[in-house]
Structures are given as C-alpha cells and as structure tokens.
C-alpha positions as CSV (number, residue, x, y, z in Angstrom):
1,X,-27.2,-18.9,23.4
2,X,-27.0,-20.3,19.8
3,X,-24.3,-22.0,17.8
4,X,-23.5,-19.9,14.7
5,X,-21.5,-21.0,11.7
6,X,-19.7,-18.3,9.6
7,X,-18.7,-19.7,6.3
8,X,-16.3,-18.0,3.9
9,X,-15.3,-18.8,0.3
10,X,-11.8,-17.9,-0.7
11,X,-10.3,-17.6,-4.1
12,X,-7.0,-19.4,-4.6
13,X,-4.6,-19.7,-7.5
14,X,-4.4,-23.1,-9.2
15,X,-4.6,-25.3,-6.1
16,X,-3.6,-28.8,-7.4
17,X,-5.6,-31.6,-5.8
18,X,-6.1,-35.3,-6.3
19,X,-9.8,-36.2,-6.9
20,X,-9.8,-37.9,-3.5
21,X,-9.3,-34.5,-1.9
22,X,-11.6,-32.6,-4.2
23,X,-14.8,-32.2,-2.1
24,X,-13.1,-33.4,1.1
25,X,-13.3,-31.7,4.5
26,X,-11.1,-31.5,7.6
27,X,-12.0,-30.2,11.1
28,X,-10.0,-29.0,14.1
29,X,-10.3,-26.7,17.2
30,X,-8.6,-23.3,17.2
31,X,-9.1,-20.2,19.5
32,X,-12.2,-21.7,21.1
33,X,-13.9,-22.4,17.8
34,X,-14.5,-25.4,15.6
35,X,-12.9,-24.7,12.2
36,X,-13.8,-26.6,9.0
37,X,-11.8,-26.5,5.8
38,X,-13.4,-27.8,2.6
39,X,-12.0,-28.1,-0.9
40,X,-15.5,-27.7,-2.6
41,X,-16.7,-29.4,-5.7
42,X,-18.5,-27.2,-8.3
43,X,-21.9,-28.3,-7.0
44,X,-20.9,-27.2,-3.5
45,X,-19.9,-23.7,-4.7
46,X,-16.4,-24.5,-5.8
47,X,-14.8,-23.7,-9.1
48,X,-12.2,-25.4,-11.2
49,X,-10.0,-24.1,-14.0
50,X,-10.3,-25.1,-17.6
51,X,-7.8,-27.9,-17.0
52,X,-9.2,-30.4,-14.6
53,X,-7.2,-33.4,-15.4
54,X,-5.4,-34.9,-18.4
55,X,-5.0,-38.1,-20.2
56,X,-1.7,-38.7,-18.6
57,X,-3.0,-37.9,-15.1
58,X,-6.8,-37.9,-14.9
59,X,-6.7,-38.1,-11.1
60,X,-5.6,-34.4,-10.8
61,X,-7.9,-31.4,-10.4
62,X,-6.8,-27.7,-10.4
63,X,-9.2,-25.8,-8.1
64,X,-9.6,-22.1,-7.6
65,X,-11.8,-22.3,-4.5
66,X,-11.5,-22.9,-0.8
67,X,-14.2,-22.8,1.9
68,X,-13.5,-22.2,5.6
69,X,-16.2,-22.3,8.3
70,X,-15.9,-21.0,11.8
71,X,-18.4,-22.4,14.3
72,X,-18.9,-20.9,17.8
73,X,-21.4,-19.8,20.4
74,X,-23.1,-16.4,20.0
75,X,-25.8,-14.6,21.9
76,X,-28.0,-14.6,18.9
77,X,-30.1,-16.9,16.8
78,X,-32.3,-16.7,13.8
79,X,-35.3,-16.0,16.0
80,X,-33.7,-12.8,17.3
81,X,-34.2,-11.1,13.9
82,X,-37.8,-10.3,14.5
83,X,-39.3,-7.6,16.6
84,X,-37.6,-4.6,18.2
85,X,-34.4,-6.5,19.0
86,X,-33.5,-7.1,15.3
87,X,-31.1,-4.2,15.0
88,X,-29.2,-5.4,18.1
89,X,-29.1,-8.9,16.6
90,X,-27.8,-7.6,13.4
91,X,-24.9,-5.8,15.1
92,X,-24.1,-8.9,17.1
93,X,-24.1,-11.0,13.9
94,X,-21.7,-8.6,12.2
95,X,-19.4,-8.6,15.3
96,X,-19.3,-12.5,15.2
97,X,-18.7,-12.4,11.5
98,X,-15.8,-10.0,11.8
99,X,-14.1,-12.1,14.5
100,X,-14.7,-15.3,12.5
101,X,-13.3,-13.7,9.4
102,X,-10.1,-12.8,11.2
103,X,-9.7,-16.4,12.3
104,X,-10.7,-17.8,8.8
105,X,-8.1,-15.5,7.1
106,X,-5.4,-16.6,9.5
107,X,-6.2,-20.2,8.9
108,X,-6.4,-19.7,5.1
109,X,-3.0,-18.0,5.0
110,X,-1.3,-20.7,7.1
111,X,-3.0,-23.5,5.1
112,X,-1.7,-22.1,1.8
113,X,1.8,-21.6,3.4
114,X,1.8,-25.3,4.4
115,X,0.8,-26.3,0.9
116,X,3.4,-24.0,-0.6
117,X,6.1,-25.7,1.5
118,X,4.8,-29.1,0.4
119,X,5.5,-28.1,-3.2
120,X,3.0,-25.5,-4.6
121,X,5.0,-22.2,-4.2
122,X,2.9,-20.4,-6.9
123,X,-0.2,-20.2,-4.6
124,X,0.7,-16.9,-3.0
125,X,3.4,-14.9,-1.3
126,X,4.5,-15.8,2.3
127,X,1.9,-14.3,4.6
128,X,-0.5,-13.4,1.9
129,X,-4.2,-13.7,2.7
130,X,-6.4,-14.9,-0.2
131,X,-9.4,-12.8,-1.2
132,X,-12.8,-14.1,0.0
133,X,-15.6,-13.9,-2.5
134,X,-18.7,-15.0,-0.5
135,X,-19.8,-15.5,3.1
136,X,-22.9,-16.2,5.2
137,X,-24.0,-16.9,8.7
138,X,-26.0,-20.0,9.7
139,X,-27.9,-20.8,12.9
140,X,-26.6,-24.3,13.4
141,X,-29.5,-25.3,15.8
142,X,-32.1,-24.5,13.1
143,X,-30.1,-24.9,10.0
144,X,-31.4,-21.5,8.8
145,X,-29.2,-18.6,7.5
146,X,-29.3,-15.4,9.5
147,X,-31.1,-12.7,7.5
148,X,-28.1,-10.4,7.3
149,X,-27.3,-10.9,3.7
150,X,-23.7,-11.3,2.8
151,X,-21.5,-9.7,5.5
152,X,-18.6,-9.1,3.1
153,X,-17.0,-5.7,3.9
154,X,-19.7,-4.8,6.5
155,X,-18.2,-3.4,9.6
156,X,-14.7,-3.1,8.0
157,X,-14.8,0.5,6.8
158,X,-14.1,1.9,10.3
159,X,-10.9,-0.2,10.4
160,X,-9.5,1.6,7.3
161,X,-8.2,5.1,6.8
162,X,-11.2,7.0,5.3
163,X,-8.8,9.6,3.9
164,X,-7.5,7.0,1.5
165,X,-10.9,6.5,-0.1
166,X,-10.9,6.9,-3.9
167,X,-12.7,10.2,-4.5
168,X,-13.5,12.3,-7.6
169,X,-10.2,14.1,-7.3
170,X,-8.2,10.9,-7.2
171,X,-10.3,9.6,-10.1
172,X,-9.5,12.6,-12.3
173,X,-5.8,12.2,-11.6
174,X,-5.7,8.6,-12.9
175,X,-5.9,9.0,-16.7
176,X,-2.4,10.6,-17.1
177,X,-1.0,8.0,-14.8
178,X,-2.4,5.2,-17.0
179,X,-2.2,6.5,-20.6
180,X,0.6,6.2,-23.2
181,X,2.6,8.9,-21.6
182,X,2.3,7.5,-18.1
183,X,5.3,7.9,-15.8
184,X,6.9,4.8,-14.3
185,X,5.6,3.6,-11.0
186,X,7.5,5.2,-8.1
187,X,9.5,2.4,-6.6
188,X,9.7,4.0,-3.1
189,X,6.0,4.5,-2.8
190,X,5.4,0.9,-4.1
191,X,7.8,-0.5,-1.4
192,X,6.0,1.6,1.3
193,X,2.6,0.2,0.1
194,X,4.2,-3.3,0.4
195,X,5.3,-2.5,4.0
196,X,1.9,-1.3,5.0
197,X,0.4,-4.4,3.4
198,X,2.6,-6.8,5.3
199,X,1.7,-4.9,8.5
200,X,-2.0,-5.4,7.7
201,X,-1.9,-9.2,7.2
202,X,-3.2,-11.6,9.8
203,X,-0.9,-12.2,11.6
204,X,1.3,-9.2,10.6
205,X,4.5,-10.0,8.8
206,X,6.6,-7.6,10.8
207,X,10.1,-8.4,9.5
208,X,9.1,-7.8,5.9
209,X,7.1,-4.8,6.8
210,X,10.1,-3.2,8.5
211,X,12.5,-4.2,5.8
212,X,10.3,-2.8,3.0
213,X,9.6,0.4,5.0
214,X,13.3,1.0,5.6
215,X,14.3,0.4,2.0
216,X,11.4,2.7,0.9
217,X,12.5,5.5,3.3
218,X,16.1,5.4,2.2
219,X,15.1,5.3,-1.5
220,X,12.6,8.1,-1.1
221,X,14.9,10.6,0.7
222,X,17.7,9.9,-1.8
223,X,15.2,10.5,-4.7
224,X,14.0,13.8,-3.2
225,X,17.5,15.0,-2.6
226,X,18.6,14.3,-6.1
227,X,15.5,15.5,-7.9
228,X,14.7,18.6,-5.8
229,X,17.9,20.0,-4.6
230,X,18.8,23.5,-5.8
231,X,21.1,23.5,-8.8
232,X,24.0,25.0,-7.0
233,X,24.0,22.1,-4.4
234,X,23.5,19.1,-6.8
235,X,27.2,18.4,-7.1
236,X,27.5,18.2,-3.3
237,X,24.4,16.0,-3.1
238,X,25.8,13.6,-5.7
239,X,29.0,13.4,-3.8
240,X,27.3,12.6,-0.5
241,X,24.9,10.0,-2.0
242,X,27.4,8.2,-4.3
243,X,30.2,7.9,-1.7
244,X,28.3,7.5,1.6
245,X,31.1,5.6,3.3
246,X,33.5,8.4,2.8
247,X,31.2,10.7,4.8
248,X,30.1,8.2,7.4
249,X,26.4,8.8,6.7
250,X,23.9,6.6,8.4
251,X,20.5,6.3,6.6
252,X,18.7,8.3,9.3
253,X,21.2,11.1,8.9
254,X,19.8,11.8,5.4
255,X,16.7,13.0,7.2
256,X,18.7,15.3,9.4
257,X,22.1,16.8,8.4
258,X,21.8,16.2,4.7
259,X,18.2,17.6,4.3
260,X,19.2,20.6,6.4
261,X,22.2,21.3,4.3
262,X,20.2,21.0,1.1
263,X,16.7,22.3,2.0
264,X,17.4,24.1,5.4
265,X,15.0,21.7,7.0
266,X,15.7,18.7,9.3
267,X,13.2,16.1,10.4
268,X,15.0,16.0,13.7
269,X,14.1,19.6,14.4
270,X,10.8,19.9,12.5
271,X,9.3,16.7,14.2
272,X,11.6,15.2,16.8
273,X,9.1,12.4,17.7
274,X,8.8,11.3,14.0
275,X,12.6,11.5,13.6
276,X,13.1,9.2,16.6
277,X,10.7,6.7,15.0
278,X,12.5,6.8,11.7
279,X,15.8,6.2,13.5
280,X,14.2,3.3,15.3
281,X,13.0,1.9,11.9
282,X,16.6,1.7,10.6
283,X,17.7,0.2,13.9
284,X,15.1,-2.6,13.6
285,X,16.1,-3.0,10.0
286,X,19.7,-3.6,11.0
287,X,18.8,-6.0,13.7
288,X,16.8,-8.1,11.2
289,X,19.6,-8.1,8.6
290,X,22.6,-8.5,11.0
291,X,21.1,-10.8,13.6
292,X,19.8,-13.6,11.5
293,X,16.3,-12.5,10.9
294,X,15.5,-11.3,14.4
295,X,11.7,-11.1,15.0
296,X,10.2,-7.6,15.3
297,X,7.7,-7.0,18.0
298,X,4.3,-6.0,16.6
299,X,4.1,-2.9,18.9
300,X,7.5,-1.7,17.4
301,X,6.3,-2.4,13.9
302,X,3.1,-0.6,14.4
303,X,5.1,2.5,15.4
304,X,7.9,2.6,12.8
305,X,6.1,1.4,9.6
306,X,3.4,4.1,9.7
307,X,6.2,6.5,10.6
308,X,7.7,5.8,7.2
309,X,4.5,7.1,5.5
310,X,4.7,10.3,7.7
311,X,8.3,10.7,6.7
312,X,7.3,10.5,3.0
313,X,4.7,13.2,3.6
314,X,7.4,15.4,5.2
315,X,9.8,14.9,2.3
316,X,7.0,15.8,-0.2
317,X,6.4,19.0,1.7
318,X,10.2,19.7,1.7
319,X,10.3,19.0,-2.1
320,X,7.5,21.5,-2.7
321,X,9.3,24.0,-0.5
322,X,6.1,24.8,1.4
323,X,7.0,23.2,4.7
324,X,6.4,25.5,7.7
325,X,9.0,26.2,10.2
326,X,8.7,24.0,13.3
327,X,7.5,25.9,16.4
328,X,10.2,27.0,18.7
C-alpha cells in the first residue's frame, strides 16, 4: 500500500489575493483524504494577470491559478509500473485519479463559492466547477511521479454520451450557424443545455437543473406549436397560448391535449412513461417556486431533467411530421 498524491491545477477568473496569501497553502481532511489547497506563485506553476498590484495598493495580486492536491492510500506505487503488472497499475492509477478529481472539483467549487460570498462574485456562477489545466500523480513515499503522463480526460469518455461527439456531419453543419446570416441561438435548447450542465456539476445543482429544464420544455413546446402548426389551426393555437388562464391549461397539458389537437399526436399516448416524467418535471418546478426553494432529490432530478431532452426530441419529430404512431 502506497500513499499517492493527485495534484490538479485549476483556472480561475481574477482571484484577488493579498501577497501574504499568494503562494500560501491550507490543509484539511475530507472523505478520508488529506486535501491541500495552494494559491501558487508563478515559479510554482501559477499565473497572474497583467495587473499584479498598483501604486495605490501594491499588496494586491490578481491570480488566475489554483492548485488542489488529494492525498490518500492506493494499492499501487511507482515500482508497480515495471514488469507484467504495469497495465493493472495504470488502470488503478486512473481509477484513483478519477476519484481524486471528483473530490478536487467539489472542493474547488465550494472554495470559490465561499470566496464569492466573501466579496468576489465575479469568480463563477453558483455551483460552477472551474476548468483544470494540468494534473499528475506522485508516489508520496518515493517522491516520484507515476509514469502515467497527465491523466486529464483519461477514463472520462465512458461517462459521457458518445452520441454527442462532434463528428464530420456536425462539423459541416456549423458554418451556416456561425456566418453573417446565422440564425439566433435557440433559447429553449440553450436553457436545456444549462439544465443538463447543472445536473452534471459536483455536487449536482438540482433546483436550477429542474427550473431550467421546465422553462426550456414550456418554451420549446410553445415554439413548436406556433411555428409548425397547420395554417388553418394557427388562430386557435395563438388563442390557447396567449390566454392560457382562460382555458385552464397546465404546462404539461401542452404536450397532451394541445399537441393532439394541432398535430394529432399526444406525448401521453405516444410515450406514457416519458409523459409522466414531464408531468413530474413541472410538479417539481412548482414545488421549488411555491415552497420557498424546496430541495429536489438527486434521483428525481436524474429522471426528469433528461426527460426534458427526450421531450425535445419527440417535439422535433412532431414538427417534422414523421413521428410514427405509438403501438397499440
């Protein structure tokens, strides 16, 4: 059993420090690991912005770097990277690095939140995890780095949806979305991406994920109804959407009775399970809004927020009029 240190460098936005803190280190225990936070000087791998003090306040530094080290016991050491066991040692090293990264990201996020509250709100959004730019593993007993190279992104691909990888088809679709005639960014899709982002933070920001997903869903279904309804039904659609209180329409009803009236397809009949999750999404949204920010369980959020993306896909098929009838 060896003691391993995983060290990560994070990029931060204009972290204001006094020179007494620049280069300092703090340590504490968390989740069975020793955690070290350092505000590194340039010679330690840190970076500072072009302004690093002024005549009026020479004691102030603006730093763009943060280092977090996670130290714990692992069933590997630098000596295990020789001979037939080196592949197994590499896999164990990556597993340790992944677990250490999750902890370091959580610590970095909470650290910046504490500093935001102290008076530096420009550092990030609530719950935002800073990007890490470098990392390495060290065998503490020998002081040597494990010969894994940088572990950045190793082992993370399987945790992502491979279908979202940027491929040649995506690449060719980008120029008209970025040129002088580019369309505006779709707000509903942007809000959905925010919702999925909040769900992916460590720890997940479930209230904002649910709120963003619910707003995105309602905006998306209204946009599809307005832009894709048959000409002869547009007056009716405008009436329903502009005066919803007169017709007692809950948001989830737009995916059922209204889409059926306009497109002859209802999510409730086409995909009952997905429809129930969309209904649940709006129920959770209402509980957050009307019950003083009620906390959303992570299990619930992991069901309803991805359901919003599936509902978007269903709406897109409805809009293209190529949705297949649900099986009887």
